[in-house]
C-alpha positions in Angstrom: -16.9 -7.2 13.4 -19.5 -4.7 12.5 -17.1 -1.8 13.7 -14.4 -3.1 11.4 -16.7 -3.4 8.6 -17.9 0.2 8.9 -14.1 1.2 9.1 -13.4 -0.7 5.9 -16.4 0.9 4.0 -15.1 4.3 5.2 -11.7 3.3 3.7 -13.5 2.9 0.4 -15.0 6.3 0.5 -11.6 7.8 1.6 -9.4 5.8 -0.9 -10.6 3.1 -3.2 -7.0 2.0 -3.6 -6.7 1.4 0.2 -10.0 -0.3 0.3 -8.9 -2.8 -2.4 -5.5 -3.4 -0.7 -7.2 -4.2 2.7 -9.8 -6.4 1.0 -7.2 -8.3 -0.9 -5.1 -8.8 2.3 -8.2 -10.1 4.2 -9.1 -12.6 1.5 -5.6 -13.9 0.8 -4.9 -14.2 4.6 -8.1 -16.2 5.2 -7.5 -18.4 2.2 -4.0 -19.3 3.4 -5.3 -20.3 6.9 -6.8 -23.4 5.3 -3.6 -24.4 3.5 -1.6 -26.8 5.5 2.1 -26.1 5.2 4.6 -28.5 6.8 8.0 -26.7 6.8 11.0 -28.4 8.4 12.7 -25.4 9.6 14.5 -26.8 12.8 14.5 -23.2 14.4 17.1 -22.2 17.0 16.3 -20.4 20.1 16.2 -16.7 20.0 19.3 -16.7 22.3 21.3 -19.0 20.2 20.4 -17.0 17.3 22.4 -14.1 18.7 25.6 -16.3 19.3 25.2 -17.6 15.6 25.2 -13.9 14.3 28.3 -13.0 16.5 30.2 -16.0 15.4 29.3 -15.5 11.7 30.2 -11.8 11.7 33.1 -12.3 14.0 32.1 -9.6 16.2 29.7 -9.0 19.2 28.3 -6.3 21.5 27.1 -6.2 25.1 23.3 -6.1 25.2 23.6 -4.5 28.5 23.9 -1.3 26.6 20.2 -1.3 25.9 19.0 -2.3 29.4 17.4 1.1 30.2 16.1 1.3 26.7 14.2 -1.8 27.1 12.9 -0.9 30.5 11.4 2.3 29.2 10.0 0.5 26.3 8.1 -2.1 28.4 6.7 0.9 30.4 5.5 2.6 27.2 4.0 -0.9 26.1 2.0 -1.2 29.4 0.6 2.3 29.0 -0.4 1.7 25.6 -3.0 -1.1 26.7 -5.4 1.7 27.9 -5.6 3.5 24.7 -4.7 1.1 21.8 -7.0 1.5 18.8 -6.1 -2.0 17.4 -4.8 -5.2 19.0 -1.5 -5.1 20.9 -1.0 -8.6 19.3 0.5 -6.8 16.5 3.6 -6.0 18.7 6.8 -7.4 17.3 8.3 -9.8 19.6 11.1 -8.5 21.8 13.5 -11.3 20.7 12.9 -10.3 17.1 13.7 -6.7 18.2 17.1 -7.7 19.6 18.1 -9.5 16.6 17.2 -6.5 14.5 19.1 -4.4 17.0 22.3 -6.6 16.9 22.5 -7.0 13.2 22.1 -3.2 12.8 24.7 -2.5 15.4 27.2 -4.9 13.8 26.6 -4.1 10.1 26.3 -0.3 10.7 24.0 0.1 7.8 23.4 3.4 6.0 20.0 2.4 4.7 17.4 0.1 6.6 14.0 -0.8 5.1 11.2 -2.1 7.2 7.7 -3.3 6.2 5.2 -3.2 8.9 5.5 -0.9 11.9 2.0 -1.2 14.1 3.0 0.4 17.4 6.7 0.4 16.7 8.4 -2.2 18.8 10.9 -3.5 16.4 11.1 0.0 14.8 12.4 1.3 18.4 15.0 -1.3 18.4 16.4 -0.4 15.0 16.3 3.4 15.5 18.2 2.7 18.9 20.9 0.7 17.1 21.4 3.6 14.4 21.4 6.3 17.2 24.3 4.5 18.9 25.8 4.0 15.6 25.5 7.6 14.9 24.7 6.7 11.4 22.0 5.4 9.1 18.4 5.9 8.1 15.3 3.8 8.5 12.6 3.9 5.9 9.4 2.1 7.3 6.2 1.1 5.3 3.0 0.5 7.1 -0.8 0.4 6.6 -2.2 0.2 10.1 -4.9 -2.3 11.0 -8.5 -0.9 11.1 -9.1 1.1 14.2 -10.4 4.6 15.3 -7.4 7.0 14.8 -5.1 4.0 13.9 -2.8 6.1 11.8 -2.0 8.3 14.7 -0.8 5.4 16.8 1.6 4.0 14.2 5.0 4.1 15.8 3.5 5.0 19.0 6.2 3.5 21.1 9.2 5.0 19.2 11.0 7.6 21.5 10.8 11.2 20.2 14.6 11.4 20.5 15.1 8.5 17.9 12.8 9.8 15.3 15.2 12.2 13.4 16.6 9.1 11.5 13.1 7.8 10.7 10.9 8.3 7.6 7.4 6.6 7.7 5.6 5.9 4.5 1.9 5.1 4.7 0.5 2.3 2.5 1.2 -1.3 1.5 4.6 -2.6 0.6 3.4 -3.6 -2.9 2.7 0.0 -3.6 5.4 1.9 -1.7 8.4 -0.3 -2.2 8.5 0.1 -5.9 8.5 3.8 -5.5 11.1 4.3 -2.9 13.6 1.6 -3.8 14.9 3.4 -7.0 15.3 6.6 -4.8 17.3 5.1 -2.0 19.2 2.9 -4.4 20.6 0.4 -2.0 19.5 -1.5 1.2 21.9 -2.8 3.8 19.2 -4.3 6.1 15.8 -5.1 5.2 13.0 -6.3 7.8 9.7 -8.1 6.7 7.1 -7.7 9.4 3.9 -6.8 7.3 1.3 -9.0 5.8 2.7 -12.6 6.3 0.9 -14.3 3.3 2.9 -16.1 0.6 2.2 -13.7 -2.0 3.2 -10.8 0.1 6.5 -12.2 1.4 7.4 -13.5 -2.0 6.8 -10.1 -3.6 8.8 -8.1 -1.0 11.8 -10.4 -1.3 11.7 -10.2 -5.0 11.5 -6.6 -5.0 14.3 -5.9 -2.5 16.9 -8.5 -3.7 18.4 -6.3 -6.5 18.9 -3.5 -4.2 20.7 -5.4 -1.5 24.3 -4.4 -0.9 27.2 -6.3 0.5 27.4 -6.7 3.4 23.7 -6.9 4.0 20.9 -8.7 5.9 17.4 -9.8 5.6 15.2 -10.5 8.6 11.7 -11.8 8.3 9.0 -12.5 10.8 6.4 -15.3 10.7 8.2 -17.4 7.9 6.6 -20.5 9.2 3.2 -20.1 7.7 4.2 -20.6 3.9 7.2 -21.4 1.6 8.1 -17.9 0.5 11.0 -17.3 2.7 12.5 -20.9 2.0 11.9 -20.5 -1.8 14.0 -17.3 -1.6 16.6 -18.7 0.3 17.0 -21.7 -2.2 17.1 -19.3 -5.0 19.4 -16.7 -3.7 21.7 -18.8 -1.5 22.9 -16.3 1.0 26.2 -16.8 2.7 24.6 -17.6 5.9 20.9 -18.1 7.1 19.0 -19.7 10.1 15.4 -19.9 11.4 14.8 -18.9 15.0 11.9 -19.5 17.5 10.6 -16.2 18.9 10.4 -16.0 22.7 7.0 -14.2 23.4 4.9 -15.8 20.7 4.3 -19.0 18.7 6.3 -17.8 15.6 9.4 -18.5 13.7 11.5 -15.9 12.1 14.3 -16.0 9.5 17.6 -14.2 9.2 19.8 -14.2 6.0 23.2 -12.5 5.8 25.2 -11.6 2.6 29.0 -10.9 3.0 
C-alpha cells in the first residue's frame, strides 16, 4: 500500500492530470463496491457464445488455426510471472480473447478500438485475427496500473511480428477516446476492458456509439458489476446480443452485434 501511494504521489509530480484520473478511478471503484447490483443476465457459457456468434453471422472458423499461437501465448504468460510490475490478475480471460478473435476474423474489421491493455492478452488475440485477415488496424488505450516501470510492460505479451497493425495510446479512455474518434471516423469492433465502473462503461459506450459502422460489434468485459451495459443495450437495441460467463475468472462479459 505504501509503495502504491508513493507511486501515486510521483504521478502527481509528473502529471497532475494523470494523478486526478487515477485518484478518481480509485474513489469511484471503491464506492461502487458497496452498491449491490442484482442483474439478471443469464449468461451462456463461453463455448456456447462462439456457437451463437457463428449462427448469427452465418459463418464460422476452425479455432485450430490459433493452436500454436495460444501455446506460445501461455508460455509468455508463465515467463511474465517472474518480472511482472503489477498483478497478473489484470490478464484478460482467454475465453474473452477467443470471442474477440472470432468476431474480428468474421467481421474482417478495418478499425478496432480497445480500451484497457494491461499485459496484452486480449490485444494479442485481436492482432492475430487482423494478421490472418491481412487487413485492419487496432487502436488501444491504456493507463497501466501503478507499478515500477509499468509503462514498459503494457502489451508485454504481444508478439513483435503482430505489432505493425497496432497503435497504443497512453491515458484514460475519457481523455483519449474523444481525441482519436474524430480522426479514425468509424469503428468496426469496439472492446471495453478498462475501468469497469458504471460511469466509465457508460461514458465509453456513449462516446463510441455514433462511430459504429454496419456491420460492427461491441464486446465488453465485466458487465455484471453495474447496469451500464444493459442500459446501453436497452437504448441502442442491437440486432443481436448476449452475456457470457468467462472460463478463467468469475466475470460476465457482453457482446452486441449490429448488421
